[in-house]
C-alpha positions as a printed NumPy array, in Angstrom:
array([[ 233.807,  116.741, -211.862],
       [ 237.253,  117.972, -210.746],
       [ 237.443,  118.699, -207.028],
       [ 238.248,  122.389, -207.482],
       [ 234.873,  122.89 , -209.103],
       [ 233.338,  121.745, -205.822],
       [ 235.337,  124.504, -204.144],
       [ 233.968,  127.109, -206.544],
       [ 230.43 ,  125.712, -206.229],
       [ 230.581,  125.755, -202.425],
       [ 231.914,  129.316, -202.556],
       [ 229.023,  130.417, -204.754],
       [ 226.546,  128.815, -202.326],
       [ 228.188,  130.69 , -199.434],
       [ 227.933,  134.026, -201.274],
       [ 224.281,  133.353, -202.135],
       [ 223.601,  132.735, -198.441],
       [ 225.413,  135.979, -197.59 ],
       [ 223.295,  137.903, -200.106],
       [ 220.065,  136.36 , -198.787],
       [ 221.042,  137.282, -195.218],
       [ 221.815,  140.828, -196.316],
       [ 218.446,  141.15 , -198.064],
       [ 216.61 ,  139.86 , -194.983],
       [ 218.358,  142.438, -192.811],
       [ 217.938,  145.365, -195.185],
       [ 214.199,  144.861, -195.454],
       [ 213.907,  145.632, -191.714],
       [ 212.889,  149.186, -190.771],
       [ 215.538,  151.686, -189.683],
       [ 213.603,  153.636, -187.062],
       [ 213.327,  157.336, -186.263],
       [ 215.033,  160.215, -188.037],
       [ 217.486,  160.643, -185.169],
       [ 218.368,  156.933, -185.205],
       [ 219.009,  157.085, -188.957],
       [ 221.19 ,  160.208, -188.592],
       [ 223.379,  158.516, -185.979],
       [ 223.621,  155.306, -188.025],
       [ 224.545,  157.283, -191.151],
       [ 227.315,  159.084, -189.274],
       [ 228.763,  155.724, -188.21 ],
       [ 228.422,  154.306, -191.729],
       [ 230.07 ,  157.324, -193.379],
       [ 232.966,  157.284, -190.922],
       [ 233.593,  153.558, -191.415],
       [ 233.432,  153.771, -195.22 ],
       [ 235.714,  156.804, -195.275],
       [ 238.298,  154.979, -193.204],
       [ 238.299,  151.856, -195.386],
       [ 238.59 ,  153.93 , -198.56 ],
       [ 241.581,  155.845, -197.205],
       [ 243.139,  152.622, -195.966],
       [ 242.701,  151.134, -199.427],
       [ 245.015,  153.789, -200.882],
       [ 247.781,  152.689, -198.501],
       [ 247.188,  149.025, -199.309],
       [ 247.413,  149.682, -203.057],
       [ 250.863,  151.257, -202.652],
       [ 252.193,  148.202, -200.79 ],
       [ 250.479,  145.773, -203.178],
       [ 251.899,  147.447, -206.288],
       [ 255.458,  147.501, -204.913],
       [ 255.308,  143.846, -203.846],
       [ 253.722,  142.803, -207.155],
       [ 256.55 ,  144.42 , -209.109],
       [ 259.18 ,  142.733, -206.903],
       [ 257.522,  139.329, -207.234],
       [ 256.914,  139.716, -210.977],
       [ 260.554,  140.403, -211.834],
       [ 262.331,  138.778, -208.889],
       [ 260.833,  135.29 , -208.731],
       [ 260.575,  132.421, -211.139],
       [ 256.927,  132.04 , -212.15 ],
       [ 256.6  ,  135.67 , -211.049],
       [ 253.492,  136.456, -213.154],
       [ 251.547,  133.516, -211.692],
       [ 252.654,  134.335, -208.143],
       [ 251.479,  137.925, -208.655],
       [ 248.152,  136.631, -209.954],
       [ 247.677,  134.443, -206.871],
       [ 248.804,  137.304, -204.605],
       [ 246.304,  139.742, -206.11 ],
       [ 243.452,  137.219, -205.984],
       [ 244.162,  136.643, -202.287],
       [ 244.382,  140.355, -201.532],
       [ 241.244,  141.318, -203.487],
       [ 239.045,  138.551, -202.061],
       [ 240.233,  139.359, -198.526],
       [ 239.437,  143.04 , -198.939],
       [ 236.035,  142.254, -200.458],
       [ 235.224,  140.081, -197.44 ],
       [ 236.11 ,  142.846, -194.985],
       [ 234.338,  145.555, -196.979],
       [ 231.132,  143.613, -197.632],
       [ 230.849,  142.386, -194.05 ],
       [ 231.386,  145.842, -192.594],
       [ 229.021,  147.471, -195.113],
       [ 226.168,  145.276, -193.913],
       [ 227.189,  145.559, -190.249],
       [ 226.855,  149.364, -190.319],
       [ 223.383,  148.94 , -191.781],
       [ 222.37 ,  146.176, -189.37 ],
       [ 223.012,  148.19 , -186.2  ],
       [ 220.088,  150.617, -186.523],
       [ 217.795,  147.835, -187.73 ],
       [ 218.71 ,  145.78 , -184.661],
       [ 217.79 ,  148.767, -182.493],
       [ 214.447,  149.118, -184.241],
       [ 213.807,  145.36 , -183.984],
       [ 214.337,  145.616, -180.227],
       [ 210.923,  147.279, -180.029],
       [ 209.432,  143.868, -180.89 ],
       [ 211.467,  142.029, -178.276],
       [ 214.758,  140.252, -177.589],
       [ 214.352,  137.439, -180.125],
       [ 213.63 ,  139.763, -183.057],
       [ 216.612,  141.973, -182.263],
       [ 218.812,  138.899, -181.762],
       [ 217.745,  137.46 , -185.124],
       [ 218.476,  140.737, -186.938],
       [ 221.957,  141.   , -185.415],
       [ 222.762,  137.354, -186.19 ],
       [ 221.648,  137.713, -189.809],
       [ 223.732,  140.877, -190.142],
       [ 226.78 ,  139.085, -188.748],
       [ 226.238,  136.044, -190.97 ],
       [ 226.959,  138.161, -194.055],
       [ 230.561,  138.494, -192.908],
       [ 230.837,  134.809, -192.032],
       [ 229.508,  133.404, -195.285],
       [ 231.245,  136.045, -197.417],
       [ 234.61 ,  135.026, -195.945],
       [ 234.053,  131.369, -196.788],
       [ 232.591,  132.16 , -200.209],
       [ 235.34 ,  134.458, -201.452],
       [ 238.086,  132.171, -200.155],
       [ 236.712,  128.995, -201.75 ],
       [ 236.021,  130.719, -205.074],
       [ 239.446,  132.357, -205.197],
       [ 241.291,  129.188, -204.242],
       [ 239.193,  126.995, -206.539],
       [ 239.748,  129.304, -209.51 ],
       [ 243.52 ,  129.246, -208.972],
       [ 243.528,  125.457, -208.634],
       [ 241.646,  125.227, -211.93 ],
       [ 244.195,  127.512, -213.606],
       [ 247.44 ,  126.108, -212.196],
       [ 248.942,  122.76 , -213.15 ],
       [ 249.933,  120.152, -210.568],
       [ 253.552,  121.337, -210.667],
       [ 252.445,  124.884, -209.885],
       [ 250.605,  124.046, -206.646],
       [ 253.379,  125.684, -204.526],
       [ 252.481,  128.999, -206.18 ],
       [ 249.248,  128.985, -204.158],
       [ 251.255,  130.452, -201.286],
       [ 250.933,  133.748, -203.167],
       [ 247.178,  133.569, -202.495],
       [ 247.874,  133.086, -198.794],
       [ 250.326,  135.972, -198.695],
       [ 247.823,  138.295, -200.378],
       [ 245.236,  137.418, -197.73 ],
       [ 247.846,  137.836, -194.983],
       [ 248.871,  141.292, -196.166],
       [ 245.282,  142.605, -196.135],
       [ 244.707,  141.003, -192.748],
       [ 247.716,  142.772, -191.287],
       [ 246.518,  146.136, -192.603],
       [ 242.948,  145.564, -191.415],
       [ 243.949,  144.263, -187.991],
       [ 246.652,  146.854, -187.308],
       [ 244.879,  149.881, -188.764],
       [ 241.431,  148.949, -187.481],
       [ 242.815,  148.059, -184.065],
       [ 244.624,  151.379, -183.657],
       [ 241.571,  153.297, -184.859],
       [ 239.033,  151.616, -182.606],
       [ 241.091,  151.801, -179.427],
       [ 242.26 ,  155.375, -179.94 ],
       [ 238.611,  156.4  , -180.155],
       [ 237.439,  154.116, -177.342],
       [ 240.166,  155.09 , -174.875],
       [ 239.781,  158.78 , -175.686],
       [ 236.012,  158.599, -175.248],
       [ 236.248,  156.738, -171.935],
       [ 239.039,  158.69 , -170.26 ],
       [ 237.284,  162.026, -170.625],
       [ 233.653,  160.956, -170.926],
       [ 233.518,  158.545, -168.   ],
       [ 236.23 ,  159.62 , -165.568],
       [ 236.131,  163.404, -166.055],
       [ 232.593,  164.216, -167.226],
       [ 230.742,  161.213, -165.73 ],
       [ 228.9  ,  160.595, -169.013],
       [ 227.269,  157.274, -170.017],
       [ 228.954,  154.806, -172.422],
       [ 227.4  ,  156.377, -175.531],
       [ 226.378,  159.997, -175.122],
       [ 225.662,  162.47 , -177.922],
       [ 227.582,  165.138, -175.966],
       [ 230.838,  163.157, -176.147],
       [ 232.756,  164.247, -179.309],
       [ 234.47 ,  160.84 , -179.557],
       [ 231.345,  158.685, -179.352],
       [ 230.758,  158.395, -183.121],
       [ 234.442,  157.621, -183.701],
       [ 234.135,  154.929, -181.012],
       [ 231.169,  153.345, -182.796],
       [ 232.975,  153.561, -186.136],
       [ 235.938,  151.804, -184.529],
       [ 233.782,  148.839, -183.528],
       [ 233.164,  148.22 , -187.222],
       [ 236.59 ,  148.833, -188.744],
       [ 238.334,  146.918, -185.953],
       [ 236.041,  144.187, -184.675],
       [ 234.148,  143.577, -187.929],
       [ 236.409,  144.367, -190.904],
       [ 239.604,  143.536, -188.992],
       [ 238.351,  140.226, -187.641],
       [ 236.862,  139.285, -191.024],
       [ 240.208,  139.766, -192.76 ],
       [ 242.004,  137.952, -189.927],
       [ 239.853,  134.806, -190.01 ],
       [ 239.621,  134.895, -193.838],
       [ 243.409,  134.819, -193.871],
       [ 243.613,  131.903, -191.408],
       [ 240.955,  129.992, -193.34 ],
       [ 242.768,  130.56 , -196.635],
       [ 246.35 ,  129.87 , -195.527],
       [ 245.218,  126.751, -193.654],
       [ 243.768,  125.316, -196.862],
       [ 246.869,  126.37 , -198.811],
       [ 249.199,  124.777, -196.235],
       [ 247.153,  121.559, -196.262],
       [ 247.325,  121.409, -200.067],
       [ 251.082,  122.082, -200.051],
       [ 251.712,  119.353, -197.467],
       [ 249.456,  116.888, -199.312],
       [ 251.261,  117.683, -202.566],
       [ 254.598,  116.804, -200.939],
       [ 253.476,  113.401, -199.638],
       [ 255.224,  110.494, -201.417],
       [ 252.051,  108.586, -202.273],
       [ 249.46 ,  111.332, -202.546],
       [ 246.168,  110.421, -204.183],
       [ 243.527,  112.673, -205.695],
       [ 241.218,  112.029, -202.726],
       [ 243.947,  112.815, -200.213],
       [ 244.839,  116.039, -201.986],
       [ 241.228,  117.203, -202.237],
       [ 240.288,  116.168, -198.673],
       [ 240.879,  119.633, -197.029],
       [ 238.73 ,  121.362, -199.657],
       [ 235.906,  118.885, -199.087],
       [ 236.195,  119.396, -195.321],
       [ 235.871,  123.164, -195.799],
       [ 232.818,  122.743, -198.036],
       [ 231.08 ,  120.416, -195.569],
       [ 231.786,  122.846, -192.743],
       [ 229.792,  125.385, -194.729],
       [ 226.759,  123.094, -194.561],
       [ 227.228,  122.75 , -190.803],
       [ 227.387,  126.534, -190.441],
       [ 224.203,  126.997, -192.461],
       [ 222.453,  124.608, -190.08 ],
       [ 223.96 ,  126.306, -187.024],
       [ 222.884,  129.793, -188.09 ],
       [ 219.523,  129.243, -189.743],
       [ 218.269,  126.639, -187.264],
       [ 219.536,  128.461, -184.203],
       [ 217.119,  128.044, -181.263],
       [ 215.118,  130.948, -179.888],
       [ 216.498,  132.825, -176.915],
       [ 214.76 ,  131.613, -173.767],
       [ 214.769,  133.389, -170.403],
       [ 217.238,  135.929, -171.751],
       [ 220.023,  133.311, -172.044],
       [ 221.582,  134.635, -175.257],
       [ 225.022,  133.111, -174.67 ],
       [ 223.453,  129.675, -174.219],
       [ 221.731,  130.092, -177.585],
       [ 225.034,  130.964, -179.247],
       [ 226.652,  127.893, -177.705],
       [ 223.808,  125.839, -179.175],
       [ 224.565,  127.31 , -182.599],
       [ 228.222,  126.279, -182.354],
       [ 227.348,  122.791, -181.132],
       [ 224.888,  122.314, -184.012],
       [ 227.585,  123.385, -186.477],
       [ 230.19 ,  121.062, -184.934],
       [ 227.78 ,  118.095, -184.827],
       [ 226.608,  118.468, -188.435],
       [ 230.165,  119.017, -189.681],
       [ 231.44 ,  115.957, -187.79 ],
       [ 228.676,  113.7  , -189.172],
       [ 229.354,  114.87 , -192.731],
       [ 233.137,  114.547, -192.278],
       [ 232.951,  110.932, -191.121],
       [ 230.663,  110.109, -194.057],
       [ 233.106,  111.81 , -196.44 ],
       [ 236.095,  109.916, -195.018],
       [ 234.34 ,  106.608, -195.518],
       [ 233.13 ,  107.536, -198.999],
       [ 236.693,  108.394, -200.084],
       [ 237.978,  105.173, -198.453],
       [ 240.532,  107.099, -196.421],
       [ 241.858,  105.841, -193.054],
       [ 239.577,  106.795, -190.158],
       [ 242.589,  108.355, -188.482],
       [ 242.122,  111.267, -190.883],
       [ 238.622,  111.849, -189.557],
       [ 239.968,  111.705, -185.981],
       [ 242.463,  114.431, -186.907],
       [ 239.674,  116.591, -188.356],
       [ 237.531,  115.934, -185.289],
       [ 240.345,  117.106, -183.032],
       [ 240.227,  120.443, -184.851],
       [ 236.439,  120.696, -184.476],
       [ 236.646,  119.953, -180.752],
       [ 239.527,  122.406, -180.354],
       [ 237.411,  125.192, -181.855],
       [ 234.669,  124.658, -179.275],
       [ 237.134,  124.359, -176.39 ],
       [ 238.893,  127.611, -177.308],
       [ 235.54 ,  129.378, -177.483],
       [ 234.601,  127.961, -174.075],
       [ 237.882,  128.742, -172.318],
       [ 237.814,  132.369, -173.469],
       [ 234.319,  132.683, -172.026],
       [ 235.552,  131.002, -168.816],
       [ 238.126,  133.753, -168.25 ],
       [ 236.422,  136.784, -169.795],
       [ 232.656,  136.114, -169.526],
       [ 230.597,  138.869, -167.946],
       [ 230.003,  137.009, -164.676],
       [ 233.041,  134.711, -164.593],
       [ 235.086,  134.327, -161.415],
       [ 238.057,  136.045, -163.052],
       [ 235.997,  139.096, -164.035],
       [ 234.473,  139.386, -160.547],
       [ 237.96 ,  139.072, -159.058],
       [ 239.181,  142.035, -161.135],
       [ 236.048,  144.04 , -160.306],
       [ 236.579,  143.39 , -156.598],
       [ 240.2  ,  144.51 , -156.894],
       [ 238.946,  147.808, -158.353],
       [ 237.833,  148.83 , -154.855],
       [ 241.51 ,  149.346, -154.063],
       [ 242.054,  151.647, -157.061],
       [ 243.341,  151.505, -160.614],
       [ 246.641,  149.92 , -159.583],
       [ 245.078,  146.851, -157.988],
       [ 242.649,  146.543, -160.895],
       [ 245.507,  146.43 , -163.413],
       [ 247.581,  144.01 , -161.319],
       [ 244.687,  141.576, -161.035],
       [ 243.795,  141.966, -164.707],
       [ 247.327,  141.131, -165.827],
       [ 247.43 ,  138.167, -163.428],
       [ 244.227,  136.782, -164.964],
       [ 245.645,  137.238, -168.468],
       [ 248.878,  135.437, -167.602],
       [ 247.06 ,  132.522, -165.997],
       [ 244.562,  132.234, -168.839],
       [ 247.241,  130.881, -171.183],
       [ 247.608,  127.412, -169.715],
       [ 244.338,  125.768, -170.745],
       [ 244.36 ,  126.987, -174.387],
       [ 247.986,  125.873, -174.662],
       [ 247.109,  122.376, -173.441],
       [ 244.111,  122.199, -175.772],
       [ 246.276,  123.084, -178.78 ],
       [ 248.968,  120.637, -177.682],
       [ 246.316,  117.926, -177.361],
       [ 244.968,  118.611, -180.849],
       [ 248.479,  118.501, -182.31 ],
       [ 249.28 ,  115.206, -180.584],
       [ 246.052,  113.514, -181.631],
       [ 246.218,  114.714, -185.223],
       [ 249.919,  113.896, -185.633],
       [ 249.679,  110.369, -184.255],
       [ 246.615,  109.664, -186.379],
       [ 247.802,  111.137, -189.693],
       [ 251.34 ,  112.522, -189.377],
       [ 252.176,  116.121, -190.288],
       [ 249.309,  116.06 , -192.779],
       [ 247.055,  115.382, -189.804],
       [ 248.002,  118.725, -188.226],
       [ 247.015,  120.487, -191.438],
       [ 243.632,  118.776, -191.728],
       [ 242.989,  119.377, -188.012],
       [ 243.417,  123.077, -188.737],
       [ 241.155,  122.694, -191.785],
       [ 238.53 ,  121.035, -189.59 ],
       [ 238.745,  123.841, -187.069],
       [ 238.367,  126.542, -189.707],
       [ 235.525,  124.718, -191.409],
       [ 233.458,  126.436, -188.676],
       [ 234.525,  129.864, -189.927],
       [ 231.101,  131.034, -191.1  ],
       [ 229.555,  130.384, -187.684],
       [ 232.418,  131.868, -185.66 ],
       [ 232.614,  135.022, -187.783],
       [ 228.838,  135.41 , -187.558],
       [ 229.041,  135.341, -183.769],
       [ 231.982,  137.744, -183.783],
       [ 230.296,  140.286, -186.088],
       [ 227.212,  140.027, -183.867],
       [ 229.337,  141.923, -181.289],
       [ 229.953,  145.25 , -183.086],
       [ 226.391,  145.216, -184.465],
       [ 224.846,  144.927, -180.992],
       [ 227.395,  147.361, -179.533],
       [ 226.369,  149.97 , -182.118],
       [ 222.695,  149.117, -181.601],
       [ 223.051,  149.87 , -177.904],
       [ 224.786,  153.156, -178.655],
       [ 222.091,  154.209, -181.116],
       [ 219.382,  153.376, -178.564],
       [ 221.138,  155.405, -175.872],
       [ 221.906,  158.406, -178.062],
       [ 218.348,  158.4  , -179.437],
       [ 216.861,  158.315, -175.919],
       [ 214.651,  155.312, -176.686],
       [ 212.325,  153.728, -174.144],
       [ 213.5  ,  151.657, -171.189],
       [ 212.097,  148.461, -172.727],
       [ 214.16 ,  148.944, -175.896],
       [ 217.268,  149.835, -173.904],
       [ 216.855,  146.713, -171.812],
       [ 216.932,  144.559, -174.957],
       [ 219.867,  146.382, -176.556],
       [ 221.829,  146.4  , -173.286],
       [ 221.36 ,  142.638, -172.963],
       [ 222.59 ,  142.058, -176.51 ],
       [ 225.427,  144.569, -176.063],
       [ 226.674,  142.707, -172.973],
       [ 226.593,  139.41 , -174.885],
       [ 228.299,  141.056, -177.856],
       [ 231.212,  142.106, -175.669],
       [ 231.551,  138.51 , -174.524],
       [ 231.41 ,  137.091, -178.062],
       [ 234.07 ,  139.53 , -179.271],
       [ 236.344,  138.216, -176.519],
       [ 235.566,  134.528, -177.   ],
       [ 235.99 ,  134.517, -180.768],
       [ 239.441,  136.064, -180.29 ],
       [ 240.467,  132.861, -178.519],
       [ 239.351,  130.883, -181.566],
       [ 241.235,  133.23 , -183.9  ],
       [ 244.45 ,  133.086, -181.857],
       [ 244.435,  129.297, -181.451],
       [ 243.511,  128.821, -185.092],
       [ 246.262,  131.165, -186.253],
       [ 248.764,  129.144, -184.243],
       [ 247.62 ,  125.848, -185.736],
       [ 247.723,  127.433, -189.217],
       [ 251.246,  128.723, -188.58 ],
       [ 252.394,  125.254, -187.524],
       [ 251.001,  123.819, -190.768],
       [ 252.751,  126.601, -192.685],
       [ 255.989,  125.782, -190.862],
       [ 255.746,  122.198, -192.1  ],
       [ 255.177,  123.538, -195.625],
       [ 258.243,  125.801, -195.213],
       [ 260.377,  122.865, -194.069],
       [ 259.313,  120.927, -197.161],
       [ 260.034,  123.919, -199.407],
       [ 263.64 ,  124.307, -198.175],
       [ 264.198,  120.567, -197.633],
       [ 264.735,  120.757, -193.854],
       [ 263.998,  117.467, -192.09 ],
       [ 264.959,  118.592, -188.575],
       [ 265.73 ,  121.781, -186.641],
       [ 269.027,  121.435, -184.754],
       [ 268.793,  123.829, -181.799],
       [ 272.53 ,  123.301, -181.096],
       [ 273.305,  125.046, -184.383],
       [ 274.186,  128.674, -183.497],
       [ 272.383,  129.959, -186.591],
       [ 269.198,  128.214, -185.465],
       [ 269.63 ,  129.659, -181.966],
       [ 269.959,  133.14 , -183.455],
       [ 266.776,  132.588, -185.428],
       [ 264.862,  131.347, -182.362],
       [ 265.858,  134.409, -180.319],
       [ 264.879,  136.801, -183.124],
       [ 261.6  ,  134.928, -183.613],
       [ 260.733,  135.133, -179.908],
       [ 261.646,  138.838, -179.909],
       [ 259.528,  139.675, -182.96 ],
       [ 256.025,  139.683, -181.367],
       [ 257.208,  141.903, -178.507],
       [ 258.744,  144.535, -180.778],
       [ 255.772,  144.368, -183.13 ],
       [ 253.305,  144.808, -180.251],
       [ 255.267,  147.703, -178.769],
       [ 254.706,  149.837, -181.871],
       [ 250.974,  149.105, -181.807],
       [ 250.619,  149.984, -178.126],
       [ 252.599,  153.172, -178.692],
       [ 250.403,  154.094, -181.662],
       [ 247.222,  153.659, -179.61 ],
       [ 248.695,  155.683, -176.752],
       [ 249.675,  158.53 , -179.049],
       [ 246.373,  158.622, -180.934],
       [ 244.318,  158.25 , -177.735],
       [ 246.168,  161.183, -176.167],
       [ 245.297,  163.325, -179.172],
       [ 241.673,  162.187, -178.87 ],
       [ 241.599,  163.1  , -175.169],
       [ 242.915,  166.584, -175.922],
       [ 240.36 ,  167.03 , -178.708],
       [ 237.44 ,  165.983, -176.495],
       [ 238.607,  168.351, -173.741],
       [ 239.003,  171.164, -176.271],
       [ 235.495,  170.757, -177.607],
       [ 233.998,  170.58 , -174.118],
       [ 235.704,  173.867, -173.233],
       [ 235.105,  175.764, -176.478],
       [ 231.68 ,  174.648, -177.71 ],
       [ 229.135,  176.575, -175.664],
       [ 226.135,  174.579, -174.51 ],
       [ 227.689,  171.204, -175.387],
       [ 227.325,  169.669, -171.927],
       [ 223.79 ,  171.045, -171.631],
       [ 222.766,  169.33 , -174.867],
       [ 222.127,  172.644, -176.634],
       [ 224.989,  172.267, -179.139],
       [ 226.389,  169.369, -181.156],
       [ 230.034,  168.283, -180.938],
       [ 232.314,  168.125, -183.974],
       [ 232.182,  164.36 , -184.501],
       [ 234.001,  164.578, -187.835],
       [ 237.123,  166.021, -186.214],
       [ 237.352,  163.099, -183.778],
       [ 236.815,  160.601, -186.605],
       [ 239.561,  162.285, -188.636],
       [ 242.042,  162.119, -185.73 ],
       [ 241.481,  158.374, -185.339],
       [ 241.684,  157.775, -189.109],
       [ 244.841,  159.767, -189.8  ],
       [ 246.775,  158.397, -186.836],
       [ 245.764,  154.798, -187.546],
       [ 246.974,  155.027, -191.144],
       [ 250.176,  156.856, -190.18 ],
       [ 251.025,  154.09 , -187.731],
       [ 250.664,  151.241, -190.23 ],
       [ 254.011,  151.451, -191.987],
       [ 256.476,  150.403, -189.282],
       [ 254.631,  147.26 , -188.058],
       [ 253.998,  146.208, -191.67 ],
       [ 257.667,  146.585, -192.544],
       [ 258.773,  144.726, -189.416],
       [ 256.642,  141.72 , -190.374],
       [ 257.795,  141.717, -194.01 ],
       [ 261.485,  142.667, -193.715],
       [ 262.486,  140.567, -190.677],
       [ 262.098,  137.104, -192.289],
       [ 263.669,  138.381, -195.514],
       [ 266.7  ,  139.753, -193.642],
       [ 267.162,  136.611, -191.549],
       [ 266.76 ,  134.354, -194.589],
       [ 269.196,  136.311, -196.753],
       [ 271.837,  136.814, -194.061],
       [ 271.739,  133.616, -191.979],
       [ 270.039,  131.144, -194.332],
       [ 267.175,  128.672, -194.219],
       [ 268.147,  127.042, -190.873],
       [ 268.078,  130.384, -189.083],
       [ 264.762,  131.259, -190.718],
       [ 263.393,  127.903, -189.566],
       [ 264.562,  128.816, -186.062],
       [ 262.819,  132.178, -186.37 ],
       [ 259.525,  130.436, -187.094],
       [ 260.094,  128.017, -184.198],
       [ 260.657,  130.909, -181.791],
       [ 257.972,  133.213, -183.171],
       [ 254.971,  130.869, -183.209],
       [ 254.806,  129.874, -179.494],
       [ 255.886,  133.327, -178.283],
       [ 253.166,  134.993, -180.375],
       [ 250.575,  132.426, -179.274],
       [ 251.195,  132.993, -175.556],
       [ 251.547,  136.769, -175.815],
       [ 248.368,  137.081, -177.888],
       [ 246.393,  134.949, -175.417],
       [ 247.692,  136.953, -172.477],
       [ 246.818,  140.277, -174.053],
       [ 243.411,  139.263, -175.411],
       [ 242.199,  137.606, -172.212],
       [ 243.538,  140.191, -169.762],
       [ 241.968,  142.964, -171.848],
       [ 238.673,  141.134, -172.245],
       [ 238.437,  140.377, -168.524],
       [ 239.231,  143.987, -167.542],
       [ 236.61 ,  145.253, -169.996],
       [ 233.908,  143.044, -168.516],
       [ 235.028,  143.891, -164.969],
       [ 234.214,  147.509, -165.793],
       [ 230.817,  146.48 , -167.145],
       [ 230.203,  144.306, -164.079],
       [ 230.628,  147.383, -161.885],
       [ 228.472,  149.468, -164.242],
       [ 225.657,  146.961, -163.751],
       [ 225.385,  148.133, -160.133],
       [ 228.105,  146.312, -158.174],
       [ 230.582,  148.065, -155.86 ],
       [ 228.834,  151.406, -156.194],
       [ 227.99 ,  151.266, -159.894],
       [ 228.657,  154.009, -162.428],
       [ 230.545,  157.036, -161.134],
       [ 231.921,  155.267, -158.055],
       [ 235.619,  155.148, -157.199],
       [ 235.68 ,  151.462, -158.115],
       [ 234.133,  152.307, -161.486],
       [ 236.707,  155.015, -162.208],
       [ 239.489,  152.574, -161.324],
       [ 237.958,  149.953, -163.633],
       [ 237.749,  152.494, -166.475],
       [ 241.477,  153.165, -166.135],
       [ 242.134,  149.412, -166.188],
       [ 239.945,  149.058, -169.256],
       [ 241.944,  151.715, -171.086],
       [ 244.987,  149.47 , -170.686],
       [ 243.035,  146.356, -171.608],
       [ 241.498,  147.882, -174.736],
       [ 244.661,  148.061, -176.891],
       [ 245.795,  144.715, -175.48 ],
       [ 242.645,  142.845, -176.524],
       [ 241.66 ,  144.734, -179.671],
       [ 244.925,  145.957, -181.176],
       [ 248.189,  144.273, -180.199],
       [ 246.853,  140.814, -179.314],
       [ 244.755,  140.12 , -182.417],
       [ 247.34 ,  141.702, -184.74 ],
       [ 249.813,  138.966, -183.793],
       [ 247.544,  136.468, -185.607],
       [ 248.183,  138.306, -188.838],
       [ 251.862,  138.895, -188.145],
       [ 252.782,  135.232, -187.689],
       [ 251.048,  134.274, -190.927],
       [ 252.63 ,  137.113, -192.909],
       [ 256.055,  136.005, -191.67 ],
       [ 255.267,  132.351, -192.396],
       [ 253.845,  132.873, -195.884],
       [ 256.624,  135.193, -197.036],
       [ 259.173,  132.661, -195.729],
       [ 257.655,  129.991, -197.985],
       [ 257.158,  132.359, -200.906],
       [ 260.806,  133.426, -200.938],
       [ 262.255,  130.06 , -199.903],
       [ 264.073,  129.512, -203.25 ],
       [ 265.757,  132.912, -202.87 ],
       [ 267.016,  132.094, -199.378],
       [ 268.351,  128.713, -200.47 ],
       [ 270.277,  130.245, -203.39 ],
       [ 271.452,  133.648, -202.171],
       [ 271.884,  133.4  , -198.373],
       [ 275.201,  134.832, -197.182],
       [ 275.656,  131.994, -194.672],
       [ 275.04 ,  128.391, -195.739]])
C-alpha cells in the first residue's frame, strides 16, 4: 500500500476518535434552565462570529485563488491545494469550537458529581479539537499526495499556505475579539463596580465567554493545525530535494505523524485520575504517556525501515523539546510560580510596579526556550542534516492531538466556571469549577509556549525549503541586499503586533463605554432586577475584530512579495533570517509576560495581599489588561504571521527568481 494511504487511514482514525469523544460529551446532561440559557448565549455568539468571519475569509480566498490560477505555472493544482488547506483548517476550528461551546455547560453539570467527572468531560470536549486537527490535516495532505505526481510535490506548499491564511484570520480576529471583551469586562466590572469575574450584571460577560472560544479554541486550533501541516509539507519538500532520497525516507515524516496519533490516543484515553486535586500533575502524566508511546513506536519504525538511528535521535529531540517548552511556560506562568508571586507582590506598590515586574518576567522568560530550541536544532542537524531539523519538527508536532486537547480544556473550564458563577450554583460545584478554571488558565499559557516554539521550528524547516526552491546555498550577510532583508524581517513582527495591540485598545475602549452606558441607563441592572444587553456587547467585539483584520493580513502577505519583487531572492532570504528569531523572542516575551500577569491577578484573588477588591487587586487588574492582548492576541498571532510569510515566499519563489528588479 502506498504511504499516502496510511496518511488518509490515520486521518480517518483521528476523525473517528473525535466523533466518539463528541458523542461521549454530548450524552452528558446540560443542567438547569438558567445554565442552558447562558450556554446557548455563548454558543450563539461564537457561531455568529465565525460565520461573519467566514465571509471575510471567502473574499481573500477568492482573490488569491484567481491570482494563483492565472499567475502561476500549475496554477489550477496550486489553487486546489490552497483550497484543501484552507477548508480543512476552517473545519478543524469550527468543529472544535462547536463542541467546546457544548462541553462547557456539561462540564459544569458534571462538577456536581466531583472533580474527576468534570475533568473527564472537559478533556473529552477538548480532545475533539485535537483529533480533528490531526485527522483533517492527514486526510487533506494524503489526498493531495495521491493526486499529485512526484514532480508536483512542490505544489504541496499551496496546502500549507491555505492553512496559514485561515490561521492568521482565526488568530488575529479571535485574539482581538476575546481581549476586547475581556479587557472591557474587567476594567469596568472589577475596578469600577467591584463585580466578580463572571457576573450576570456585567454586559460584557457573555462576550468575554464567547471570546474564550473564538480566540483560545478556534484560534489555537487553526494555529496548531497550520504548524502541523506546514511542518509535514516542509519535511516532504526537503526530503524530495535530497540527492539520494528513498521511498522510506520520503514517507518517514508522515509515518511519524501517524504514530504520534497513537501516542495521543494513549495519553488521552488512559489519562490517570486526578488525585488530591493535582490536576496539572495529571495533565503532565498525559503528555509523558504520549511522548513515551510515540518514542517507542518511532524507534521501532526507524529500525523497520532500516534508516540510520540518527533519524530517530532527531525525532526524539523534537519530542523532548515539546515537553520542555510546556514545562518552561508553566515555570514562568504557573499559578503559584515564583515569577507570578513576584508580580503579585509588586502589585502592592500599584499598577506601575505590577507592569514593570510583569514585563521583566516576560523578557527573562525567553532564555530557556531559546536554548531548548537551539539544542534541538543542533542535535537534529548533526544527526541528520537539514532533513533532521524537519523531522525534529515533525516529531514535536506528532503530539498535536494531546497538546490541543489540553489547550481546548482551558476555554471549556473557563466557560464552565462562568456558567457556575452566573447560575449561582452551590459552593461544592463552584469549588470544582474554580479548580479546573485555574488549571485551564495555566494550560492556555503553557500550550502557547509549545505553539510558539513549534512555529519557530516549522519556520526554520520552511526556510530550508525556500533556500532549495530558489537555489540559495548560503546567506551572505555582507551583501547589502541581504542586510536590507534582515532589517525588514526583524521589523515585521513589531509593526504587525502594533496594529493588533491598537485594535484591542480601540475595541476595548468601545466596550468600556458600552458597559458604562448600560450601567447608567438600564434601571435595576446593578440590583439584579434587569438584564443587560449582552447582544450589543457581542456585536461591538465582533464588528471591531473583523474590521481590524485587513491591515495585519495585508502586511503579512504583501511584505514578502514586495521584498522579493524589488530586491530579489537574497533579500527575501534575509527577510526570513531576520523575521524568524525576532518573532520567536517577541512572541515568547508577550505570551509569558501576559500569562504571568494574568495569574498574578488570580493569585491575589485567591486571598493574598488583601484579595478581591483590594488596592493590590485593582493594580493587578490593570496589569492584566496589558497582559491580555500580549498573551492572547499579538503574541500568538506571530506564529501565524511567520508561516504565512514563509509559505508565500516558497509559493512565489519562481516569480521572484524571474521578475525581481534587482538580481
